[in-house]
C-alpha positions as CSV (number, residue, x, y, z in Angstrom):
1,M,0.0,0.0,0.0
2,R,2.9,2.4,-0.7
3,R,1.8,5.7,-2.2
4,S,5.0,7.3,-3.4
5,H,3.2,8.4,-6.5
6,A,0.7,10.5,-4.5
7,A,3.3,13.0,-3.3
8,I,2.5,16.7,-3.9
9,S,4.7,18.2,-6.6
10,P,5.7,21.8,-6.4
11,S,3.9,24.3,-8.7
12,R,5.8,25.5,-11.7
13,A,6.1,29.2,-12.2
14,S,7.3,31.0,-15.2
15,K,8.2,34.7,-15.8
16,C,5.7,36.9,-17.7
17,E,6.7,39.6,-20.2
18,C,6.0,42.2,-17.5
19,G,8.5,40.4,-15.2
20,A,6.0,39.0,-12.7
21,M,5.9,35.3,-11.8
22,R,2.8,33.4,-13.0
23,L,1.7,29.8,-13.2
24,S,2.3,28.2,-16.6
25,H,-0.7,28.0,-19.0
26,R,-2.5,30.8,-17.0
27,A,-3.0,34.5,-17.6
28,C,-0.7,36.8,-15.7
29,P,-2.6,38.3,-12.7
30,S,-0.6,41.5,-12.8
31,C,-0.8,42.4,-16.5
32,G,-3.5,40.1,-17.8
33,K,-1.5,38.7,-20.7
34,Y,-1.3,35.2,-22.0
35,N,0.8,34.1,-25.0
36,G,1.5,37.7,-25.8
37,R,-2.1,38.8,-26.0
38,V,-4.2,40.7,-23.4
39,I,-6.8,38.3,-22.1
40,L,-7.8,39.9,-18.8
41,D,-8.7,43.6,-18.6
42,I,-7.0,44.4,-15.3
43,V,-8.0,48.1,-15.2
44,A,-11.7,47.2,-15.7
45,Q,-11.4,44.6,-12.9
46,A,-9.9,47.2,-10.5
47,E,-12.6,49.7,-11.3
48,R,-15.3,47.2,-10.8
49,E,-13.9,46.2,-7.4
50,Q,-13.7,49.8,-6.3
51,R,-17.3,50.4,-7.3
52,R,-18.4,47.2,-5.4
53,T,-16.6,48.3,-2.2
54,R,-18.0,51.8,-2.4
55,R,-21.5,50.5,-2.9
56,K,-21.0,48.0,0.0
57,D,-19.6,50.7,2.3
58,K,-22.5,53.1,1.4
59,A,-25.1,50.4,2.2
60,L,-23.4,49.6,5.5
61,R,-23.4,53.3,6.5
62,E,-27.0,53.7,5.6
63,S,-28.1,50.7,7.6
64,G,-26.1,52.0,10.6
65,Q,-23.9,49.0,11.0
66,V,-20.6,50.8,10.5
67,T,-19.3,53.7,12.6
68,E,-17.2,56.4,11.0
69,S,-14.3,56.0,13.4
70,K,-11.0,56.3,11.5
71,E,-8.8,56.6,14.5
72,P,-6.1,53.9,15.0
73,A,-6.7,51.5,17.9
74,Q,-4.5,52.2,20.9
75,T,-2.8,49.2,22.5
């Protein structure tokens, strides 16, 4: 019942054109390119995330669940 074939192999990373490390056969998370072409629109994703967080913060403020305290916690 030996399971030497079931060992976890390390993930292989390759260097993208932008210089970031990425998994092989996957689009680069920093620039969105794969095989020299832009596959993921990183700018649009960032804008979408900002809109989502602003909308969520606004909803929390309106419901009264979040206080507007921006002071750092003292330890």
